[in-house]
PDB file as gemmi writes it, atoms N, CA and C in Angstrom:
CRYST1    1.000    1.000    1.000  90.00  90.00  90.00 P 1                      
ATOM      1  N   MET A   1       0.701  -1.208   0.071  1.00  0.00           N  
ATOM      2  CA  MET A   1      -0.010   0.090   0.116  1.00  0.00           C  
ATOM      3  C   MET A   1       0.954   1.054   0.046  1.00  0.00           C  
ATOM      4  N   ASP A   2       0.448   2.289  -0.781  1.00  0.00           N  
ATOM      5  CA  ASP A   2       1.165   3.367  -0.882  1.00  0.00           C  
ATOM      6  C   ASP A   2       1.138   4.323   0.544  1.00  0.00           C  
ATOM      7  N   ILE A   3       2.261   4.955   0.991  1.00  0.00           N  
ATOM      8  CA  ILE A   3       2.496   5.511   2.344  1.00  0.00           C  
ATOM      9  C   ILE A   3       1.562   6.552   2.246  1.00  0.00           C  
ATOM     10  N   ALA A   4       1.360   7.127   1.342  1.00  0.00           N  
ATOM     11  CA  ALA A   4       0.311   8.443   1.300  1.00  0.00           C  
ATOM     12  C   ALA A   4      -1.064   8.176   1.467  1.00  0.00           C  
ATOM     13  N   ALA A   5      -1.533   7.024   0.803  1.00  0.00           N  
ATOM     14  CA  ALA A   5      -2.980   6.620   0.988  1.00  0.00           C  
ATOM     15  C   ALA A   5      -3.021   6.036   2.267  1.00  0.00           C  
ATOM     16  N   LEU A   6      -2.143   5.344   3.016  1.00  0.00           N  
ATOM     17  CA  LEU A   6      -2.214   4.870   4.364  1.00  0.00           C  
ATOM     18  C   LEU A   6      -2.219   5.969   5.384  1.00  0.00           C  
ATOM     19  N   SER A   7      -1.501   7.067   5.179  1.00  0.00           N  
ATOM     20  CA  SER A   7      -1.491   8.185   5.946  1.00  0.00           C  
ATOM     21  C   SER A   7      -2.747   9.038   6.020  1.00  0.00           C  
ATOM     22  N   ILE A   8      -3.500   9.004   4.817  1.00  0.00           N  
ATOM     23  CA  ILE A   8      -4.648   9.749   4.570  1.00  0.00           C  
ATOM     24  C   ILE A   8      -5.755   8.837   5.090  1.00  0.00           C  
ATOM     25  N   ALA A   9      -5.592   7.361   5.179  1.00  0.00           N  
ATOM     26  CA  ALA A   9      -6.796   6.710   5.607  1.00  0.00           C  
ATOM     27  C   ALA A   9      -6.511   6.739   7.022  1.00  0.00           C  
ATOM     28  N   LEU A  10      -5.519   6.774   7.753  1.00  0.00           N  
ATOM     29  CA  LEU A  10      -5.198   6.775   9.078  1.00  0.00           C  
ATOM     30  C   LEU A  10      -5.693   8.036   9.751  1.00  0.00           C  
ATOM     31  N   SER A  11      -5.370   9.383   9.106  1.00  0.00           N  
ATOM     32  CA  SER A  11      -5.904  10.755   9.435  1.00  0.00           C  
ATOM     33  C   SER A  11      -7.369  10.512   9.523  1.00  0.00           C  
ATOM     34  N   GLN A  12      -8.085  10.074   8.269  1.00  0.00           N  
ATOM     35  CA  GLN A  12      -9.468  10.200   8.393  1.00  0.00           C  
ATOM     36  C   GLN A  12     -10.348   9.129   9.539  1.00  0.00           C  
ATOM     37  N   SER A  13      -9.433   8.141   9.686  1.00  0.00           N  
ATOM     38  CA  SER A  13     -10.122   7.323  10.729  1.00  0.00           C  
ATOM     39  C   SER A  13      -9.816   7.917  12.266  1.00  0.00           C  
ATOM     40  N   SER A  14      -8.731   8.802  12.250  1.00  0.00           N  
ATOM     41  CA  SER A  14      -8.433   9.480  13.771  1.00  0.00           C  
ATOM     42  C   SER A  14      -9.623  10.490  13.776  1.00  0.00           C  
ATOM     43  N   ALA A  15      -9.847  11.301  12.666  1.00  0.00           N  
ATOM     44  CA  ALA A  15     -10.855  12.357  12.658  1.00  0.00           C  
ATOM     45  C   ALA A  15     -12.298  11.948  12.839  1.00  0.00           C  
ATOM     46  N   SER A  16     -12.466  10.758  12.434  1.00  0.00           N  
ATOM     47  CA  SER A  16     -13.822  10.026  12.776  1.00  0.00           C  
ATOM     48  C   SER A  16     -13.851   9.600  14.105  1.00  0.00           C  
ATOM     49  N   GLN A  17     -12.933   9.308  14.530  1.00  0.00           N  
ATOM     50  CA  GLN A  17     -12.981   8.649  16.094  1.00  0.00           C  
ATOM     51  C   GLN A  17     -13.036   9.717  16.937  1.00  0.00           C  
ATOM     52  N   SER A  18     -12.425  11.010  16.805  1.00  0.00           N  
ATOM     53  CA  SER A  18     -12.520  12.094  17.625  1.00  0.00           C  
ATOM     54  C   SER A  18     -13.971  12.497  17.530  1.00  0.00           C  
ATOM     55  N   ALA A  19     -14.393  12.579  16.278  1.00  0.00           N  
ATOM     56  CA  ALA A  19     -15.720  13.411  16.280  1.00  0.00           C  
ATOM     57  C   ALA A  19     -16.755  12.273  16.846  1.00  0.00           C  
ATOM     58  N   GLY A  20     -16.660  11.169  17.074  1.00  0.00           N  
ATOM     59  CA  GLY A  20     -17.373  10.085  17.688  1.00  0.00           C  
ATOM     60  C   GLY A  20     -17.456  10.377  19.178  1.00  0.00           C  
ATOM     61  N   ILE A  21     -16.145  10.601  19.566  1.00  0.00           N  
ATOM     62  CA  ILE A  21     -15.834  10.996  21.207  1.00  0.00           C  
ATOM     63  C   ILE A  21     -16.480  12.265  21.638  1.00  0.00           C  
ATOM     64  N   LEU A  22     -16.261  13.074  20.664  1.00  0.00           N  
ATOM     65  CA  LEU A  22     -16.977  14.552  21.065  1.00  0.00           C  
ATOM     66  C   LEU A  22     -18.549  14.512  21.027  1.00  0.00           C  
ATOM     67  N   LEU A  23     -19.164  13.656  20.310  1.00  0.00           N  
ATOM     68  CA  LEU A  23     -20.544  13.416  20.146  1.00  0.00           C  
ATOM     69  C   LEU A  23     -21.043  12.755  21.453  1.00  0.00           C  
ATOM     70  N   THR A  24     -20.218  11.608  21.924  1.00  0.00           N  
ATOM     71  CA  THR A  24     -20.603  10.987  23.067  1.00  0.00           C  
ATOM     72  C   THR A  24     -20.409  11.844  24.403  1.00  0.00           C  
ATOM     73  N   LYS A  25     -19.550  12.647  24.222  1.00  0.00           N  
ATOM     74  CA  LYS A  25     -19.315  13.634  25.447  1.00  0.00           C  
ATOM     75  C   LYS A  25     -20.397  14.628  25.306  1.00  0.00           C  
ATOM     76  N   LYS A  26     -20.883  15.130  24.481  1.00  0.00           N  
ATOM     77  CA  LYS A  26     -21.929  15.923  24.450  1.00  0.00           C  
ATOM     78  C   LYS A  26     -23.188  15.289  24.760  1.00  0.00           C  
ATOM     79  N   ALA A  27     -23.672  13.877  24.333  1.00  0.00           N  
ATOM     80  CA  ALA A  27     -24.687  13.501  24.916  1.00  0.00           C  
ATOM     81  C   ALA A  27     -24.684  12.980  26.237  1.00  0.00           C  
ATOM     82  N   LEU A  28     -23.470  12.765  26.789  1.00  0.00           N  
ATOM     83  CA  LEU A  28     -23.530  12.546  28.244  1.00  0.00           C  
ATOM     84  C   LEU A  28     -23.567  13.704  29.169  1.00  0.00           C  
ATOM     85  N   ASP A  29     -23.253  14.910  28.424  1.00  0.00           N  
ATOM     86  CA  ASP A  29     -23.217  16.391  29.099  1.00  0.00           C  
ATOM     87  C   ASP A  29     -24.827  16.584  29.244  1.00  0.00           C  
ATOM     88  N   THR A  30     -25.373  16.294  28.364  1.00  0.00           N  
ATOM     89  CA  THR A  30     -27.017  16.619  27.943  1.00  0.00           C  
ATOM     90  C   THR A  30     -27.830  15.475  28.984  1.00  0.00           C  
ATOM     91  N   ALA A  31     -27.624  14.379  28.990  1.00  0.00           N  
ATOM     92  CA  ALA A  31     -28.094  13.113  29.933  1.00  0.00           C  
ATOM     93  C   ALA A  31     -27.928  13.833  31.509  1.00  0.00           C  
ATOM     94  N   GLU A  32     -26.600  14.264  31.647  1.00  0.00           N  
ATOM     95  CA  GLU A  32     -26.342  14.635  33.354  1.00  0.00           C  
ATOM     96  C   GLU A  32     -27.198  15.881  33.361  1.00  0.00           C  
ATOM     97  N   GLY A  33     -27.338  16.830  32.673  1.00  0.00           N  
ATOM     98  CA  GLY A  33     -28.088  18.000  32.803  1.00  0.00           C  
ATOM     99  C   GLY A  33     -29.750  17.571  32.913  1.00  0.00           C  
ATOM    100  N   ASN A  34     -30.200  16.685  32.246  1.00  0.00           N  
ATOM    101  CA  ASN A  34     -31.654  16.394  32.318  1.00  0.00           C  
ATOM    102  C   ASN A  34     -31.763  15.573  33.376  1.00  0.00           C  
ATOM    103  N   SER A  35     -30.867  14.698  33.903  1.00  0.00           N  
ATOM    104  CA  SER A  35     -31.160  14.223  35.370  1.00  0.00           C  
ATOM    105  C   SER A  35     -30.992  15.169  36.478  1.00  0.00           C  
ATOM    106  N   THR A  36     -30.031  16.223  36.368  1.00  0.00           N  
ATOM    107  CA  THR A  36     -30.157  16.996  37.588  1.00  0.00           C  
ATOM    108  C   THR A  36     -31.430  17.825  37.649  1.00  0.00           C  
ATOM    109  N   GLN A  37     -31.766  18.324  36.374  1.00  0.00           N  
ATOM    110  CA  GLN A  37     -33.278  18.867  36.290  1.00  0.00           C  
ATOM    111  C   GLN A  37     -34.528  17.909  36.871  1.00  0.00           C  
ATOM    112  N   LEU A  38     -34.281  16.715  36.685  1.00  0.00           N  
ATOM    113  CA  LEU A  38     -35.263  15.823  36.895  1.00  0.00           C  
ATOM    114  C   LEU A  38     -35.319  15.724  38.621  1.00  0.00           C  
ATOM    115  N   LEU A  39     -34.034  15.425  39.044  1.00  0.00           N  
ATOM    116  CA  LEU A  39     -33.890  15.340  40.659  1.00  0.00           C  
ATOM    117  C   LEU A  39     -34.393  16.633  41.334  1.00  0.00           C  
ATOM    118  N   LYS A  40     -34.103  17.702  40.702  1.00  0.00           N  
ATOM    119  CA  LYS A  40     -34.606  18.886  41.439  1.00  0.00           C  
ATOM    120  C   LYS A  40     -36.057  19.032  41.399  1.00  0.00           C  
ATOM    121  N   MET A  41     -36.597  18.459  40.484  1.00  0.00           N  
ATOM    122  CA  MET A  41     -38.171  18.444  40.414  1.00  0.00           C  
ATOM    123  C   MET A  41     -38.711  17.466  41.092  1.00  0.00           C  
ATOM    124  N   ILE A  42     -38.040  16.377  41.576  1.00  0.00           N  
ATOM    125  CA  ILE A  42     -38.685  15.576  42.515  1.00  0.00           C  
ATOM    126  C   ILE A  42     -38.313  15.831  44.117  1.00  0.00           C  
ATOM    127  N   GLU A  43     -37.414  16.638  44.195  1.00  0.00           N  
ATOM    128  CA  GLU A  43     -37.214  17.262  45.675  1.00  0.00           C  
ATOM    129  C   GLU A  43     -37.898  18.307  45.984  1.00  0.00           C  
ATOM    130  N   ALA A  44     -38.463  18.976  45.100  1.00  0.00           N  
ATOM    131  CA  ALA A  44     -39.609  19.812  45.542  1.00  0.00           C  
ATOM    132  C   ALA A  44     -40.977  19.637  45.374  1.00  0.00           C  
ATOM    133  N   PRO A  45     -41.345  18.968  45.942  1.00  0.00           N  
ATOM    134  CA  PRO A  45     -43.006  18.565  45.828  1.00  0.00           C  
ATOM    135  C   PRO A  45     -43.768  19.866  46.108  1.00  0.00           C  
ATOM    136  N   HIS A  46     -45.205  19.700  46.019  1.00  0.00           N  
ATOM    137  CA  HIS A  46     -46.044  20.782  46.405  1.00  0.00           C  
ATOM    138  C   HIS A  46     -46.092  20.724  47.821  1.00  0.00           C  
ATOM    139  N   PRO A  47     -46.281  22.059  48.264  1.00  0.00           N  
ATOM    140  CA  PRO A  47     -46.008  21.996  49.634  1.00  0.00           C  
ATOM    141  C   PRO A  47     -47.290  21.644  50.620  1.00  0.00           C  
ATOM    142  N   ASN A  48     -48.369  21.415  49.808  1.00  0.00           N  
ATOM    143  CA  ASN A  48     -49.760  21.300  50.542  1.00  0.00           C  
ATOM    144  C   ASN A  48     -50.094  19.862  50.322  1.00  0.00           C  
ATOM    145  N   LEU A  49     -49.078  19.050  49.544  1.00  0.00           N  
ATOM    146  CA  LEU A  49     -49.486  17.376  49.347  1.00  0.00           C  
ATOM    147  C   LEU A  49     -48.659  16.814  50.601  1.00  0.00           C  
ATOM    148  N   GLY A  50     -49.541  15.512  50.970  1.00  0.00           N  
ATOM    149  CA  GLY A  50     -48.797  14.855  52.002  1.00  0.00           C  
ATOM    150  C   GLY A  50     -48.992  15.269  53.631  1.00  0.00           C  
ATOM    151  N   GLY A  51     -49.718  16.409  53.646  1.00  0.00           N  
ATOM    152  CA  GLY A  51     -49.612  17.151  55.251  1.00  0.00           C  
ATOM    153  C   GLY A  51     -50.682  16.378  56.060  1.00  0.00           C  
ATOM    154  N   THR A  52     -51.691  15.931  55.515  1.00  0.00           N  
ATOM    155  CA  THR A  52     -52.803  15.247  56.270  1.00  0.00           C  
ATOM    156  C   THR A  52     -53.037  13.750  55.485  1.00  0.00           C  
ATOM    157  N   ILE A  53     -53.922  13.011  56.379  1.00  0.00           N  
ATOM    158  CA  ILE A  53     -54.074  11.817  55.943  1.00  0.00           C  
ATOM    159  C   ILE A  53     -55.686  11.559  56.227  1.00  0.00           C  
ATOM    160  N   ASP A  54     -56.404  11.390  55.101  1.00  0.00           N  
ATOM    161  CA  ASP A  54     -58.052  11.181  55.276  1.00  0.00           C  
ATOM    162  C   ASP A  54     -58.113   9.647  55.885  1.00  0.00           C  
ATOM    163  N   VAL A  55     -58.748   9.394  56.945  1.00  0.00           N  
ATOM    164  CA  VAL A  55     -58.928   7.870  57.435  1.00  0.00           C  
ATOM    165  C   VAL A  55     -60.210   7.677  57.629  1.00  0.00           C  
ATOM    166  N   LYS A  56     -61.184   8.450  56.846  1.00  0.00           N  
ATOM    167  CA  LYS A  56     -62.564   8.198  56.969  1.00  0.00           C  
ATOM    168  C   LYS A  56     -62.761   6.952  56.092  1.00  0.00           C  
ATOM    169  N   ALA A  57     -64.059   5.945  56.712  1.00  0.00           N  
ATOM    170  CA  ALA A  57     -64.374   4.908  56.225  1.00  0.00           C  
ATOM    171  C   ALA A  57     -65.305   4.967  55.114  1.00  0.00           C  
TER     172      ALA A  57                                                      
END                                                                             
């Protein structure tokens, strides 16, 4: 195989791998942000809910 062609193929492979890693990092950051927002929503329930229990039959 020609050295120039091998060099180009290796460079393209490296660029593709770098792009895949960056995309995965972005997806991970987005998922982390979504989970943080979800946890904040769960931690702050409505203040009037759960204060009393109706035990009438």
